C-alpha positions in Angstrom: 296.4 54.0 164.0 292.9 53.7 165.1 292.9 57.3 166.2 294.1 58.5 162.8 291.3 56.7 161.1 288.8 58.2 163.4 290.1 61.8 162.7 289.8 61.2 159.0 286.2 60.1 159.3 285.5 63.2 161.4 286.9 65.5 158.7 285.1 63.7 155.9 281.8 64.1 157.9 282.3 67.8 158.3 283.0 68.2 154.5 279.8 66.2 153.8 277.8 68.5 156.0 279.2 71.6 154.3 278.4 70.2 150.9 274.9 69.4 152.0 274.4 73.0 153.3 275.8 74.4 150.0 273.3 72.3 148.0 270.3 73.5 150.0 271.2 77.2 149.6 268.9 79.1 147.2 270.3 79.4 143.7 271.0 82.9 142.4 267.9 84.2 140.4 268.6 85.7 136.9 268.2 89.4 136.8 264.5 90.5 136.1 264.0 91.5 132.5 263.8 95.3 132.1 260.3 96.6 131.1 260.1 97.2 127.3 259.2 100.9 126.8 257.4 101.7 123.6 259.3 103.7 121.0 259.0 107.5 121.3 256.1 108.9 119.2 256.7 110.7 116.0 256.9 114.4 116.3 253.5 115.0 114.5 251.8 112.4 116.7 252.2 114.8 119.6 249.8 117.3 117.8 246.1 117.0 118.3 244.2 115.3 115.3 243.0 117.8 112.7 239.5 119.1 113.2 237.0 120.1 110.4 236.6 123.9 110.6 233.3 125.2 111.8 231.9 127.5 109.2 229.2 130.1 109.5 225.8 128.9 108.2 225.5 129.3 104.5 229.3 129.4 103.8 230.3 126.5 101.6 233.4 124.4 102.6 236.6 125.0 100.8 237.5 123.0 97.7 239.2 119.7 98.5 241.2 117.4 96.2 238.2 115.1 95.9 236.3 117.8 93.9 234.5 121.1 94.3 232.0 121.3 97.2 229.5 123.2 95.1 228.3 122.9 91.5 230.5 124.7 89.0 228.9 127.7 87.4 227.6 127.0 83.9 229.3 128.6 80.9 226.8 131.1 79.5 226.9 131.6 75.7 225.4 135.2 76.1 227.4 138.2 77.1 226.0 141.4 78.6 225.7 144.2 76.0 224.0 147.2 77.6 220.7 149.0 78.0 218.4 149.5 75.0 215.4 151.3 76.6 215.9 152.8 80.0 212.9 153.3 82.3 210.0 151.3 83.8 209.4 149.1 80.7 209.4 145.4 80.0 208.1 142.7 77.7 210.1 143.7 74.5 209.2 142.2 71.1 211.3 142.8 68.0 210.2 142.6 64.3 212.0 143.5 61.1 210.0 146.1 59.2 212.3 146.4 56.2 215.9 145.4 55.3 218.2 147.0 57.9 215.4 148.4 60.0 213.8 146.9 63.1 211.0 147.9 65.5 210.8 147.1 69.2 207.4 147.0 70.9 207.5 147.1 74.7 205.1 147.5 77.6 204.9 149.8 80.6 205.6 148.3 84.0 202.5 148.0 86.2 204.2 150.2 88.8 204.1 153.3 86.7 201.5 156.0 87.6 198.3 155.8 85.6 199.2 152.3 84.3 196.8 151.3 81.5 198.7 148.5 79.9 200.4 150.8 77.4 202.5 149.5 74.5 205.2 151.8 73.0 207.7 151.3 70.1 211.2 152.3 69.0 213.2 151.7 65.9 216.9 150.8 65.2 219.3 149.8 62.5 221.9 148.1 64.6 219.7 146.7 67.4 221.7 148.5 70.1 220.7 152.2 69.7 217.0 152.7 69.7 215.0 155.8 68.8 211.6 156.0 70.5 208.5 156.6 68.4 206.0 159.1 69.7 202.7 158.1 71.1 201.2 154.8 72.3 200.7 151.9 70.0 197.9 150.3 72.2 196.3 150.2 75.6 195.4 147.3 77.8 197.6 145.0 75.8 200.4 143.4 77.6 203.0 140.8 76.6 203.0 141.7 72.8 204.0 139.2 70.2 204.1 140.6 66.6 204.4 138.8 63.3 204.5 140.0 59.8 201.8 138.4 57.6 202.2 137.3 54.0 200.2 140.3 52.7 202.6 142.8 54.4 200.3 143.6 57.3 201.2 143.0 61.0 199.3 141.0 63.6 199.9 141.5 67.3 198.9 138.9 69.9 198.6 140.2 73.5 197.0 139.5 76.9 193.8 141.3 77.8 191.4 140.5 80.8 193.0 137.1 81.4 192.7 136.0 77.7 194.7 136.3 74.6 193.5 138.5 71.8 194.8 140.0 68.6 194.8 143.1 66.4 195.9 144.0 62.8 197.9 146.9 61.4 199.1 148.0 58.0 202.0 150.1 59.2 202.8 148.6 62.6 201.8 151.8 64.4 198.0 152.0 64.4 196.1 148.8 65.4 192.6 147.6 64.9 191.4 144.9 67.3 190.1 141.7 65.8 186.9 140.2 67.1 186.8 137.2 69.3 189.5 135.6 71.5 192.5 133.7 70.3 193.0 131.7 73.5 191.1 131.2 76.8 191.6 129.2 79.9 189.9 126.0 78.6 192.5 123.3 78.0 192.8 119.6 77.4 195.3 119.0 80.2 192.7 118.8 83.0 193.9 122.0 84.7 191.8 124.8 86.3 193.5 127.9 84.9 192.9 131.3 86.4 194.1 133.1 83.2 196.3 132.8 80.1 199.0 135.2 79.2 202.4 135.9 77.6 201.7 134.5 74.1 204.3 134.0 71.4 203.3 133.1 67.9 205.5 131.9 65.0 204.5 130.8 61.5 206.3 127.8 60.3 205.3 126.7 56.8 201.5 127.0 56.6 201.0 126.5 60.4 200.9 129.1 63.1 202.3 127.8 66.5 201.4 129.6 69.7 203.0 129.0 73.1 201.4 130.7 76.1 201.5 130.8 79.8 198.8 129.2 82.0 198.3 130.3 85.6 197.1 127.9 88.3 195.9 129.6 91.5 197.9 127.2 93.6 201.3 127.7 95.3 204.1 125.3 94.3 204.7 123.0 97.3 208.0 124.4 98.3 209.5 127.7 99.6 209.1 129.9 96.5 208.3 133.6 96.1 205.3 133.1 93.8 201.8 132.4 95.2 200.6 130.7 92.0 202.0 128.1 89.5 202.8 129.0 85.9 203.5 126.7 83.0 203.5 126.7 79.2 200.8 125.3 76.9 200.7 125.3 73.1 198.3 125.3 70.2 198.3 125.4 66.4 196.3 127.2 63.7 195.9 127.3 60.0 194.7 131.0 59.9 196.3 132.5 63.0 192.8 133.1 64.5 191.3 129.8 65.5 193.8 127.7 67.5 193.6 124.0 68.3 194.9 123.3 71.8 197.7 120.7 72.0 198.3 120.5 75.8 201.3 121.3 77.9 204.5 122.5 76.2 206.7 122.7 79.2 205.8 121.9 82.8 207.2 123.9 85.7 206.0 121.6 88.5 209.5 120.2 89.2 212.6 120.9 91.2 214.3 122.7 88.3 211.6 125.5 87.9 209.7 125.3 91.2 206.4 126.3 89.6 207.6 129.3 87.4 207.8 129.6 83.6 207.2 132.9 82.0 207.8 135.3 79.1 208.2 132.8 76.3 209.5 133.6 72.8 209.5 131.3 69.7 212.4 131.9 67.4 213.4 130.4 64.1 217.0 129.6 65.0 219.8 128.7 62.6 219.3 125.0 63.1 215.5 124.9 63.8 212.9 126.4 66.1 213.6 127.3 69.7 211.5 128.4 72.6 213.2 130.9 74.9 211.8 131.8 78.3 212.8 132.7 81.9 212.4 131.3 85.4 213.8 132.1 88.8 217.4 131.5 87.8 217.5 133.3 84.5 216.9 132.6 80.8 216.6 129.1 79.2 215.7 127.6 75.9 214.1 124.5 74.5 214.3 123.1 71.0 211.0 122.5 69.1 210.7 120.0 66.3 207.1 120.8 65.3 205.6 118.1 67.6 207.3 118.4 71.0 209.6 120.6 73.1 212.9 119.0 74.1 214.8 119.2 77.4 215.8 122.7 78.3 219.2 124.3 78.4 220.3 127.2 80.6 221.5 130.3 78.7 221.8 133.5 80.7 221.7 135.2 84.1 222.7 138.6 85.4 223.4 137.2 88.9 227.0 137.1 90.0 226.3 133.8 91.7 224.6 131.6 89.0 223.9 128.9 91.6 221.5 131.3 93.4 218.0 129.7 93.2 215.8 132.8 93.7 217.8 135.7 92.3 215.7 138.8 93.2 215.8 140.4 89.7 216.4 137.8 87.0 216.4 138.8 83.3 212.8 138.4 82.2 210.7 138.0 79.0 213.5 137.4 76.5 213.0 138.5 72.9 215.6 137.6 70.2 216.5 138.9 66.7 219.5 138.3 64.4 220.7 141.7 63.4 223.7 142.3 61.2 224.7 138.6 61.4 224.7 138.8 65.2 222.1 137.3 67.6 220.8 139.8 70.2 218.6 138.9 73.1 216.5 141.6 74.8 215.2 141.2 78.4 213.6 143.3 81.1 215.2 144.2 84.4 212.3 145.1 86.7 211.7 148.9 86.9 215.2 149.5 85.3 214.5 149.1 81.6 215.1 146.8 78.7 218.7 145.5 78.3 220.3 143.3 75.7 222.9 140.5 75.5 225.0 139.3 72.6 225.6 135.8 71.6 229.3 135.1 72.1 230.0 133.0 68.9 
């Protein structure tokens, strides 16, 4: 009996030892979590990011949905008509001599051989086809501006020797110079002018209004073709001979005109007076209410790219006349002749 008890204790001891060993054995570790891979990229993410194209210097970028990269070309109310006087002529001036008949005065270009500041003339009934009149109207008289006086005579204002002078005619063909000077370089704007030129005169009521160009021997402070600065001044008169200086009409010393205003023309428009003129980009006009000249509006250019700042041959020295109920504008194209444009109404 004692022996059986002893054997039982022995077996129980062995079981206890086995249980102890099992409890000390390392527990099984859970499987390591698999590394989380990022989702595959979208197909277009495999492509390199878009790059802005590198364009040659001077080529504007293409238009984007945010708007045009360059300023849109202005809508010009004038449409090209054709050539009126071919040849090396410029500075046209138109006057009505009788109902249905018009005379154009125009100047020789300085490049012609034996240049002597000649003025010539031609006549027309439709403003488009002109017949030249023989002979010369005047010499050493450039930038003509002609008005018909109340007594039926004509007066021409013109530049001569850096001043503005005048002459009279009974038939518009033979001219007699008037004594004295209509305008000189003296002014009330505090400017030292080299000369005055390019007059335009209009009579409104009992008052003569003159606008003219003043030249300053000073280059505009930017990259511009001209070596001097040109702007407009104005004056009034009761007799068309003695003028009272009023000051600056339009100033060119700004970014818009870069120091150049030239070839002005006063016109009695349908709704009031206007001053037409040209600058580097083409032809502009300003409204005139009798006391001041308003902000300018762009009218016309012969350049294909109207955003070009310094077009090499802009339409110059505009002159306007309403003929057969149609406004026509005449302008010079350097050494090519005098052309015209029609108002697209």
